[in-house]
PyMOL commands that place a pseudoatom at each C-alpha (Angstrom):
pseudoatom trace, name=CA, resn=MET, resi=1, chain=A, elem=C, hetatm=0, pos=[0.000, 0.000, 0.000]
pseudoatom trace, name=CA, resn=LEU, resi=2, chain=A, elem=C, hetatm=0, pos=[2.755, 2.452, 0.971]
pseudoatom trace, name=CA, resn=ASN, resi=3, chain=A, elem=C, hetatm=0, pos=[4.705, 1.617, -2.200]
pseudoatom trace, name=CA, resn=HIS, resi=4, chain=A, elem=C, hetatm=0, pos=[1.622, 2.368, -4.295]
pseudoatom trace, name=CA, resn=ILE, resi=5, chain=A, elem=C, hetatm=0, pos=[1.233, 5.774, -2.604]
pseudoatom trace, name=CA, resn=ILE, resi=6, chain=A, elem=C, hetatm=0, pos=[4.911, 6.580, -3.134]
pseudoatom trace, name=CA, resn=ASP, resi=7, chain=A, elem=C, hetatm=0, pos=[4.716, 5.506, -6.794]
pseudoatom trace, name=CA, resn=THR, resi=8, chain=A, elem=C, hetatm=0, pos=[1.640, 7.671, -7.342]
pseudoatom trace, name=CA, resn=ILE, resi=9, chain=A, elem=C, hetatm=0, pos=[3.293, 10.692, -5.740]
pseudoatom trace, name=CA, resn=SER, resi=10, chain=A, elem=C, hetatm=0, pos=[6.448, 10.096, -7.839]
pseudoatom trace, name=CA, resn=VAL, resi=11, chain=A, elem=C, hetatm=0, pos=[4.469, 10.004, -11.060]
pseudoatom trace, name=CA, resn=TRP, resi=12, chain=A, elem=C, hetatm=0, pos=[2.397, 13.111, -10.339]
pseudoatom trace, name=CA, resn=ALA, resi=13, chain=A, elem=C, hetatm=0, pos=[4.832, 15.369, -8.416]
pseudoatom trace, name=CA, resn=ILE, resi=14, chain=A, elem=C, hetatm=0, pos=[6.449, 17.118, -11.380]
pseudoatom trace, name=CA, resn=PRO, resi=15, chain=A, elem=C, hetatm=0, pos=[3.259, 17.549, -13.451]
pseudoatom trace, name=CA, resn=PHE, resi=16, chain=A, elem=C, hetatm=0, pos=[1.567, 18.929, -10.326]
pseudoatom trace, name=CA, resn=LEU, resi=17, chain=A, elem=C, hetatm=0, pos=[4.346, 21.470, -9.772]
pseudoatom trace, name=CA, resn=LEU, resi=18, chain=A, elem=C, hetatm=0, pos=[4.409, 22.431, -13.449]
pseudoatom trace, name=CA, resn=ALA, resi=19, chain=A, elem=C, hetatm=0, pos=[0.721, 23.273, -13.208]
pseudoatom trace, name=CA, resn=ALA, resi=20, chain=A, elem=C, hetatm=0, pos=[0.546, 24.616, -9.649]
pseudoatom trace, name=CA, resn=ILE, resi=21, chain=A, elem=C, hetatm=0, pos=[3.343, 27.185, -9.805]
pseudoatom trace, name=CA, resn=PRO, resi=22, chain=A, elem=C, hetatm=0, pos=[2.033, 29.085, -12.863]
pseudoatom trace, name=CA, resn=LEU, resi=23, chain=A, elem=C, hetatm=0, pos=[-1.523, 28.809, -11.525]
pseudoatom trace, name=CA, resn=TYR, resi=24, chain=A, elem=C, hetatm=0, pos=[-0.425, 30.309, -8.200]
pseudoatom trace, name=CA, resn=GLY, resi=25, chain=A, elem=C, hetatm=0, pos=[1.297, 33.185, -10.014]
pseudoatom trace, name=CA, resn=TRP, resi=26, chain=A, elem=C, hetatm=0, pos=[-1.719, 33.776, -12.250]
pseudoatom trace, name=CA, resn=LEU, resi=27, chain=A, elem=C, hetatm=0, pos=[-4.037, 33.867, -9.210]
pseudoatom trace, name=CA, resn=ARG, resi=28, chain=A, elem=C, hetatm=0, pos=[-1.767, 36.495, -7.637]
pseudoatom trace, name=CA, resn=GLY, resi=29, chain=A, elem=C, hetatm=0, pos=[-2.028, 38.624, -10.795]
pseudoatom trace, name=CA, resn=ILE, resi=30, chain=A, elem=C, hetatm=0, pos=[1.495, 38.006, -12.084]
pseudoatom trace, name=CA, resn=LYS, resi=31, chain=A, elem=C, hetatm=0, pos=[2.030, 38.135, -15.836]
pseudoatom trace, name=CA, resn=ILE, resi=32, chain=A, elem=C, hetatm=0, pos=[3.389, 34.606, -16.104]
pseudoatom trace, name=CA, resn=TYR, resi=33, chain=A, elem=C, hetatm=0, pos=[4.728, 34.721, -19.663]
pseudoatom trace, name=CA, resn=ASP, resi=34, chain=A, elem=C, hetatm=0, pos=[6.489, 38.072, -19.185]
pseudoatom trace, name=CA, resn=VAL, resi=35, chain=A, elem=C, hetatm=0, pos=[8.171, 36.872, -15.991]
pseudoatom trace, name=CA, resn=PHE, resi=36, chain=A, elem=C, hetatm=0, pos=[9.160, 33.605, -17.699]
pseudoatom trace, name=CA, resn=VAL, resi=37, chain=A, elem=C, hetatm=0, pos=[10.755, 35.429, -20.648]
pseudoatom trace, name=CA, resn=GLU, resi=38, chain=A, elem=C, hetatm=0, pos=[12.562, 37.842, -18.312]
pseudoatom trace, name=CA, resn=GLY, resi=39, chain=A, elem=C, hetatm=0, pos=[13.955, 34.911, -16.316]
pseudoatom trace, name=CA, resn=ALA, resi=40, chain=A, elem=C, hetatm=0, pos=[15.049, 33.129, -19.487]
pseudoatom trace, name=CA, resn=GLN, resi=41, chain=A, elem=C, hetatm=0, pos=[16.842, 36.290, -20.661]
pseudoatom trace, name=CA, resn=GLU, resi=42, chain=A, elem=C, hetatm=0, pos=[18.657, 36.639, -17.331]
pseudoatom trace, name=CA, resn=GLY, resi=43, chain=A, elem=C, hetatm=0, pos=[19.594, 32.948, -17.465]
pseudoatom trace, name=CA, resn=PHE, resi=44, chain=A, elem=C, hetatm=0, pos=[21.038, 33.355, -20.959]
pseudoatom trace, name=CA, resn=GLN, resi=45, chain=A, elem=C, hetatm=0, pos=[23.092, 36.383, -19.906]
pseudoatom trace, name=CA, resn=MET, resi=46, chain=A, elem=C, hetatm=0, pos=[24.374, 34.485, -16.870]
pseudoatom trace, name=CA, resn=ALA, resi=47, chain=A, elem=C, hetatm=0, pos=[25.312, 31.520, -19.075]
pseudoatom trace, name=CA, resn=ILE, resi=48, chain=A, elem=C, hetatm=0, pos=[27.397, 33.812, -21.299]
pseudoatom trace, name=CA, resn=LYS, resi=49, chain=A, elem=C, hetatm=0, pos=[29.231, 35.134, -18.207]
pseudoatom trace, name=CA, resn=MET, resi=50, chain=A, elem=C, hetatm=0, pos=[29.901, 31.592, -16.975]
pseudoatom trace, name=CA, resn=ILE, resi=51, chain=A, elem=C, hetatm=0, pos=[31.498, 30.214, -20.148]
pseudoatom trace, name=CA, resn=PRO, resi=52, chain=A, elem=C, hetatm=0, pos=[35.115, 31.277, -19.349]
pseudoatom trace, name=CA, resn=PHE, resi=53, chain=A, elem=C, hetatm=0, pos=[34.917, 29.727, -15.873]
pseudoatom trace, name=CA, resn=LEU, resi=54, chain=A, elem=C, hetatm=0, pos=[33.344, 26.562, -17.254]
pseudoatom trace, name=CA, resn=VAL, resi=55, chain=A, elem=C, hetatm=0, pos=[36.111, 26.200, -19.839]
pseudoatom trace, name=CA, resn=GLY, resi=56, chain=A, elem=C, hetatm=0, pos=[38.727, 26.762, -17.115]
pseudoatom trace, name=CA, resn=ILE, resi=57, chain=A, elem=C, hetatm=0, pos=[37.401, 24.034, -14.822]
pseudoatom trace, name=CA, resn=LEU, resi=58, chain=A, elem=C, hetatm=0, pos=[37.025, 21.561, -17.691]
pseudoatom trace, name=CA, resn=VAL, resi=59, chain=A, elem=C, hetatm=0, pos=[40.579, 22.201, -18.898]
pseudoatom trace, name=CA, resn=ALA, resi=60, chain=A, elem=C, hetatm=0, pos=[41.929, 21.787, -15.347]
pseudoatom trace, name=CA, resn=LEU, resi=61, chain=A, elem=C, hetatm=0, pos=[40.014, 18.510, -14.924]
pseudoatom trace, name=CA, resn=ASN, resi=62, chain=A, elem=C, hetatm=0, pos=[41.326, 17.168, -18.241]
pseudoatom trace, name=CA, resn=ILE, resi=63, chain=A, elem=C, hetatm=0, pos=[44.905, 18.118, -17.325]
pseudoatom trace, name=CA, resn=PHE, resi=64, chain=A, elem=C, hetatm=0, pos=[44.526, 16.392, -13.935]
pseudoatom trace, name=CA, resn=GLN, resi=65, chain=A, elem=C, hetatm=0, pos=[43.208, 13.262, -15.637]
pseudoatom trace, name=CA, resn=ALA, resi=66, chain=A, elem=C, hetatm=0, pos=[45.630, 13.248, -18.595]
pseudoatom trace, name=CA, resn=SER, resi=67, chain=A, elem=C, hetatm=0, pos=[48.669, 13.763, -16.379]
pseudoatom trace, name=CA, resn=GLY, resi=68, chain=A, elem=C, hetatm=0, pos=[48.010, 10.502, -14.579]
pseudoatom trace, name=CA, resn=ALA, resi=69, chain=A, elem=C, hetatm=0, pos=[47.518, 12.286, -11.258]
pseudoatom trace, name=CA, resn=LEU, resi=70, chain=A, elem=C, hetatm=0, pos=[43.937, 11.027, -10.984]
pseudoatom trace, name=CA, resn=ASP, resi=71, chain=A, elem=C, hetatm=0, pos=[45.055, 7.411, -11.489]
pseudoatom trace, name=CA, resn=PHE, resi=72, chain=A, elem=C, hetatm=0, pos=[47.810, 7.867, -8.898]
pseudoatom trace, name=CA, resn=VAL, resi=73, chain=A, elem=C, hetatm=0, pos=[45.377, 9.250, -6.309]
pseudoatom trace, name=CA, resn=ILE, resi=74, chain=A, elem=C, hetatm=0, pos=[42.928, 6.412, -7.027]
pseudoatom trace, name=CA, resn=ARG, resi=75, chain=A, elem=C, hetatm=0, pos=[45.664, 3.800, -6.482]
pseudoatom trace, name=CA, resn=MET, resi=76, chain=A, elem=C, hetatm=0, pos=[46.722, 5.471, -3.232]
pseudoatom trace, name=CA, resn=LEU, resi=77, chain=A, elem=C, hetatm=0, pos=[43.179, 5.624, -1.837]
pseudoatom trace, name=CA, resn=SER, resi=78, chain=A, elem=C, hetatm=0, pos=[41.785, 2.269, -2.978]
pseudoatom trace, name=CA, resn=LYS, resi=79, chain=A, elem=C, hetatm=0, pos=[43.282, 0.071, -0.240]
pseudoatom trace, name=CA, resn=PRO, resi=80, chain=A, elem=C, hetatm=0, pos=[42.605, 2.360, 2.740]
pseudoatom trace, name=CA, resn=LEU, resi=81, chain=A, elem=C, hetatm=0, pos=[39.022, 2.917, 1.570]
pseudoatom trace, name=CA, resn=ALA, resi=82, chain=A, elem=C, hetatm=0, pos=[38.496, -0.826, 1.131]
pseudoatom trace, name=CA, resn=TYR, resi=83, chain=A, elem=C, hetatm=0, pos=[39.059, -1.220, 4.889]
pseudoatom trace, name=CA, resn=VAL, resi=84, chain=A, elem=C, hetatm=0, pos=[35.984, 0.928, 5.556]
pseudoatom trace, name=CA, resn=GLY, resi=85, chain=A, elem=C, hetatm=0, pos=[33.817, -0.842, 2.987]
pseudoatom trace, name=CA, resn=VAL, resi=86, chain=A, elem=C, hetatm=0, pos=[34.313, 1.326, -0.076]
pseudoatom trace, name=CA, resn=PRO, resi=87, chain=A, elem=C, hetatm=0, pos=[34.884, -0.796, -3.201]
pseudoatom trace, name=CA, resn=ALA, resi=88, chain=A, elem=C, hetatm=0, pos=[37.786, 0.347, -5.373]
pseudoatom trace, name=CA, resn=GLU, resi=89, chain=A, elem=C, hetatm=0, pos=[35.421, 0.641, -8.338]
pseudoatom trace, name=CA, resn=VAL, resi=90, chain=A, elem=C, hetatm=0, pos=[33.707, 3.722, -6.872]
pseudoatom trace, name=CA, resn=VAL, resi=91, chain=A, elem=C, hetatm=0, pos=[36.883, 5.566, -5.823]
pseudoatom trace, name=CA, resn=PRO, resi=92, chain=A, elem=C, hetatm=0, pos=[37.137, 7.364, -9.204]
pseudoatom trace, name=CA, resn=LEU, resi=93, chain=A, elem=C, hetatm=0, pos=[33.539, 8.513, -8.794]
pseudoatom trace, name=CA, resn=MET, resi=94, chain=A, elem=C, hetatm=0, pos=[34.240, 9.831, -5.295]
pseudoatom trace, name=CA, resn=LEU, resi=95, chain=A, elem=C, hetatm=0, pos=[37.228, 11.814, -6.567]
pseudoatom trace, name=CA, resn=VAL, resi=96, chain=A, elem=C, hetatm=0, pos=[35.664, 13.185, -9.741]
pseudoatom trace, name=CA, resn=ARG, resi=97, chain=A, elem=C, hetatm=0, pos=[32.181, 14.029, -8.392]
pseudoatom trace, name=CA, resn=PRO, resi=98, chain=A, elem=C, hetatm=0, pos=[33.286, 17.288, -6.688]
pseudoatom trace, name=CA, resn=LEU, resi=99, chain=A, elem=C, hetatm=0, pos=[34.996, 18.361, -9.918]
pseudoatom trace, name=CA, resn=SER, resi=100, chain=A, elem=C, hetatm=0, pos=[32.588, 17.554, -12.742]
pseudoatom trace, name=CA, resn=GLY, resi=101, chain=A, elem=C, hetatm=0, pos=[29.040, 16.281, -12.891]
pseudoatom trace, name=CA, resn=GLY, resi=102, chain=A, elem=C, hetatm=0, pos=[29.441, 15.134, -16.489]
pseudoatom trace, name=CA, resn=ALA, resi=103, chain=A, elem=C, hetatm=0, pos=[32.590, 13.160, -15.766]
pseudoatom trace, name=CA, resn=ALA, resi=104, chain=A, elem=C, hetatm=0, pos=[30.986, 11.661, -12.649]
pseudoatom trace, name=CA, resn=LEU, resi=105, chain=A, elem=C, hetatm=0, pos=[27.920, 10.663, -14.665]
pseudoatom trace, name=CA, resn=GLY, resi=106, chain=A, elem=C, hetatm=0, pos=[30.204, 9.006, -17.217]
pseudoatom trace, name=CA, resn=ILE, resi=107, chain=A, elem=C, hetatm=0, pos=[31.954, 7.042, -14.465]
pseudoatom trace, name=CA, resn=THR, resi=108, chain=A, elem=C, hetatm=0, pos=[28.601, 6.043, -12.950]
pseudoatom trace, name=CA, resn=THR, resi=109, chain=A, elem=C, hetatm=0, pos=[27.353, 4.922, -16.362]
pseudoatom trace, name=CA, resn=GLY, resi=110, chain=A, elem=C, hetatm=0, pos=[30.474, 2.784, -16.813]
pseudoatom trace, name=CA, resn=ILE, resi=111, chain=A, elem=C, hetatm=0, pos=[30.005, 1.224, -13.378]
pseudoatom trace, name=CA, resn=LEU, resi=112, chain=A, elem=C, hetatm=0, pos=[26.349, 0.460, -14.100]
pseudoatom trace, name=CA, resn=HIS, resi=113, chain=A, elem=C, hetatm=0, pos=[27.197, -1.100, -17.478]
pseudoatom trace, name=CA, resn=HIS, resi=114, chain=A, elem=C, hetatm=0, pos=[29.999, -3.208, -16.011]
pseudoatom trace, name=CA, resn=PHE, resi=115, chain=A, elem=C, hetatm=0, pos=[28.443, -4.327, -12.704]
pseudoatom trace, name=CA, resn=GLY, resi=116, chain=A, elem=C, hetatm=0, pos=[24.737, -3.809, -13.359]
pseudoatom trace, name=CA, resn=PRO, resi=117, chain=A, elem=C, hetatm=0, pos=[22.321, -1.424, -11.660]
pseudoatom trace, name=CA, resn=ASP, resi=118, chain=A, elem=C, hetatm=0, pos=[21.209, -3.989, -9.071]
pseudoatom trace, name=CA, resn=SER, resi=119, chain=A, elem=C, hetatm=0, pos=[24.719, -4.875, -7.866]
pseudoatom trace, name=CA, resn=PHE, resi=120, chain=A, elem=C, hetatm=0, pos=[26.045, -3.401, -4.637]
pseudoatom trace, name=CA, resn=VAL, resi=121, chain=A, elem=C, hetatm=0, pos=[28.657, -1.386, -6.545]
pseudoatom trace, name=CA, resn=GLY, resi=122, chain=A, elem=C, hetatm=0, pos=[26.000, -0.086, -8.966]
pseudoatom trace, name=CA, resn=ARG, resi=123, chain=A, elem=C, hetatm=0, pos=[23.661, 0.918, -6.163]
pseudoatom trace, name=CA, resn=LEU, resi=124, chain=A, elem=C, hetatm=0, pos=[26.484, 2.541, -4.218]
pseudoatom trace, name=CA, resn=ALA, resi=125, chain=A, elem=C, hetatm=0, pos=[27.581, 4.488, -7.314]
pseudoatom trace, name=CA, resn=SER, resi=126, chain=A, elem=C, hetatm=0, pos=[24.020, 5.674, -7.873]
pseudoatom trace, name=CA, resn=THR, resi=127, chain=A, elem=C, hetatm=0, pos=[23.688, 6.699, -4.234]
pseudoatom trace, name=CA, resn=LEU, resi=128, chain=A, elem=C, hetatm=0, pos=[27.035, 8.528, -4.356]
pseudoatom trace, name=CA, resn=GLN, resi=129, chain=A, elem=C, hetatm=0, pos=[25.954, 10.326, -7.528]
pseudoatom trace, name=CA, resn=GLY, resi=130, chain=A, elem=C, hetatm=0, pos=[22.909, 11.727, -5.770]
pseudoatom trace, name=CA, resn=SER, resi=131, chain=A, elem=C, hetatm=0, pos=[24.498, 12.392, -2.381]
pseudoatom trace, name=CA, resn=THR, resi=132, chain=A, elem=C, hetatm=0, pos=[26.979, 15.124, -3.243]
pseudoatom trace, name=CA, resn=ASP, resi=133, chain=A, elem=C, hetatm=0, pos=[27.414, 18.112, -5.502]
pseudoatom trace, name=CA, resn=THR, resi=134, chain=A, elem=C, hetatm=0, pos=[30.008, 19.284, -7.982]
pseudoatom trace, name=CA, resn=THR, resi=135, chain=A, elem=C, hetatm=0, pos=[31.692, 21.515, -5.419]
pseudoatom trace, name=CA, resn=PHE, resi=136, chain=A, elem=C, hetatm=0, pos=[34.630, 22.897, -7.416]
pseudoatom trace, name=CA, resn=TYR, resi=137, chain=A, elem=C, hetatm=0, pos=[32.437, 23.389, -10.453]
pseudoatom trace, name=CA, resn=VAL, resi=138, chain=A, elem=C, hetatm=0, pos=[29.810, 25.292, -8.454]
pseudoatom trace, name=CA, resn=ILE, resi=139, chain=A, elem=C, hetatm=0, pos=[32.325, 27.453, -6.612]
pseudoatom trace, name=CA, resn=THR, resi=140, chain=A, elem=C, hetatm=0, pos=[34.328, 28.223, -9.757]
pseudoatom trace, name=CA, resn=LEU, resi=141, chain=A, elem=C, hetatm=0, pos=[31.301, 28.915, -11.866]
pseudoatom trace, name=CA, resn=TYR, resi=142, chain=A, elem=C, hetatm=0, pos=[29.084, 30.849, -9.524]
pseudoatom trace, name=CA, resn=PHE, resi=143, chain=A, elem=C, hetatm=0, pos=[31.666, 32.758, -7.515]
pseudoatom trace, name=CA, resn=GLY, resi=144, chain=A, elem=C, hetatm=0, pos=[33.600, 33.463, -10.709]
pseudoatom trace, name=CA, resn=SER, resi=145, chain=A, elem=C, hetatm=0, pos=[30.556, 34.705, -12.611]
pseudoatom trace, name=CA, resn=ILE, resi=146, chain=A, elem=C, hetatm=0, pos=[29.844, 37.317, -9.924]
pseudoatom trace, name=CA, resn=ALA, resi=147, chain=A, elem=C, hetatm=0, pos=[33.540, 38.226, -9.570]
pseudoatom trace, name=CA, resn=VAL, resi=148, chain=A, elem=C, hetatm=0, pos=[34.054, 36.922, -6.020]
pseudoatom trace, name=CA, resn=ARG, resi=149, chain=A, elem=C, hetatm=0, pos=[37.768, 36.223, -5.608]
pseudoatom trace, name=CA, resn=ARG, resi=150, chain=A, elem=C, hetatm=0, pos=[37.926, 35.379, -1.888]
pseudoatom trace, name=CA, resn=THR, resi=151, chain=A, elem=C, hetatm=0, pos=[35.464, 32.625, -1.107]
pseudoatom trace, name=CA, resn=ARG, resi=152, chain=A, elem=C, hetatm=0, pos=[36.504, 32.470, 2.572]
pseudoatom trace, name=CA, resn=TYR, resi=153, chain=A, elem=C, hetatm=0, pos=[34.996, 29.335, 4.100]
pseudoatom trace, name=CA, resn=ALA, resi=154, chain=A, elem=C, hetatm=0, pos=[32.836, 28.267, 1.160]
pseudoatom trace, name=CA, resn=LEU, resi=155, chain=A, elem=C, hetatm=0, pos=[35.262, 25.651, -0.191]
pseudoatom trace, name=CA, resn=PRO, resi=156, chain=A, elem=C, hetatm=0, pos=[36.172, 23.956, 3.113]
pseudoatom trace, name=CA, resn=VAL, resi=157, chain=A, elem=C, hetatm=0, pos=[32.541, 23.847, 4.217]
pseudoatom trace, name=CA, resn=ALA, resi=158, chain=A, elem=C, hetatm=0, pos=[31.421, 22.511, 0.832]
pseudoatom trace, name=CA, resn=LEU, resi=159, chain=A, elem=C, hetatm=0, pos=[34.112, 19.811, 0.885]
pseudoatom trace, name=CA, resn=ILE, resi=160, chain=A, elem=C, hetatm=0, pos=[33.082, 18.807, 4.411]
pseudoatom trace, name=CA, resn=GLY, resi=161, chain=A, elem=C, hetatm=0, pos=[29.535, 18.547, 3.064]
pseudoatom trace, name=CA, resn=ASP, resi=162, chain=A, elem=C, hetatm=0, pos=[30.790, 16.335, 0.222]
pseudoatom trace, name=CA, resn=LEU, resi=163, chain=A, elem=C, hetatm=0, pos=[32.656, 14.128, 2.694]
pseudoatom trace, name=CA, resn=ALA, resi=164, chain=A, elem=C, hetatm=0, pos=[29.509, 13.836, 4.821]
pseudoatom trace, name=CA, resn=GLY, resi=165, chain=A, elem=C, hetatm=0, pos=[27.542, 12.917, 1.685]
pseudoatom trace, name=CA, resn=PHE, resi=166, chain=A, elem=C, hetatm=0, pos=[30.079, 10.246, 0.748]
pseudoatom trace, name=CA, resn=VAL, resi=167, chain=A, elem=C, hetatm=0, pos=[30.132, 8.759, 4.259]
pseudoatom trace, name=CA, resn=ALA, resi=168, chain=A, elem=C, hetatm=0, pos=[26.336, 8.774, 4.447]
pseudoatom trace, name=CA, resn=ALA, resi=169, chain=A, elem=C, hetatm=0, pos=[26.022, 7.205, 0.983]
pseudoatom trace, name=CA, resn=VAL, resi=170, chain=A, elem=C, hetatm=0, pos=[28.405, 4.392, 1.893]
pseudoatom trace, name=CA, resn=ALA, resi=171, chain=A, elem=C, hetatm=0, pos=[26.721, 3.794, 5.268]
pseudoatom trace, name=CA, resn=VAL, resi=172, chain=A, elem=C, hetatm=0, pos=[23.204, 3.826, 3.828]
pseudoatom trace, name=CA, resn=SER, resi=173, chain=A, elem=C, hetatm=0, pos=[24.222, 1.600, 0.923]
pseudoatom trace, name=CA, resn=HIS, resi=174, chain=A, elem=C, hetatm=0, pos=[25.754, -0.956, 3.271]
pseudoatom trace, name=CA, resn=TRP, resi=175, chain=A, elem=C, hetatm=0, pos=[22.665, -0.802, 5.472]
pseudoatom trace, name=CA, resn=MET, resi=176, chain=A, elem=C, hetatm=0, pos=[20.149, -1.048, 2.607]
pseudoatom trace, name=CA, resn=TYR, resi=177, chain=A, elem=C, hetatm=0, pos=[21.857, -3.209, -0.020]
pseudoatom trace, name=CA, resn=HIS, resi=178, chain=A, elem=C, hetatm=0, pos=[24.500, -5.380, 1.600]
for i in range(1, 178): cmd.bond("trace and resi %d" % i, "trace and resi %d" % (i + 1))
show_as sticks, trace
zoom trace
């Protein structure tokens, strides 16, 4: 019964929001289309400002990967992480996720193709993918696009949040799937 309710909510949540938000605005007298177009224009202008920072982070990630540094770090971390229940196959995902969502999605896709989505490694990879954010990407892109040069505590706090997400993902995956 509970699964049926959850499935029904999952199916109807997004269509409900897509209808409810404009309806709410219309009832409050907001010109929905004009506000939508204005938001789209601001989003486009922001995207243009972000392009240099996006190119910078992607080039840095490719240099890190092409230099062999990523492989070295993976080899160094695989054995210690195995002691706490982290399979070596997800170590690349844990390292790349804070840097690039696209690269992390590619790694997750490879894991799912190789091990299957119902394997422990596949489920852990999927949980890791949804448990953290692309910290360096977000900080570079958003702080850079508004010309903030000194991020103070944003990076350490965000990385602590990523670490907490990784630990929670591993713990929950072991609890739920192992």
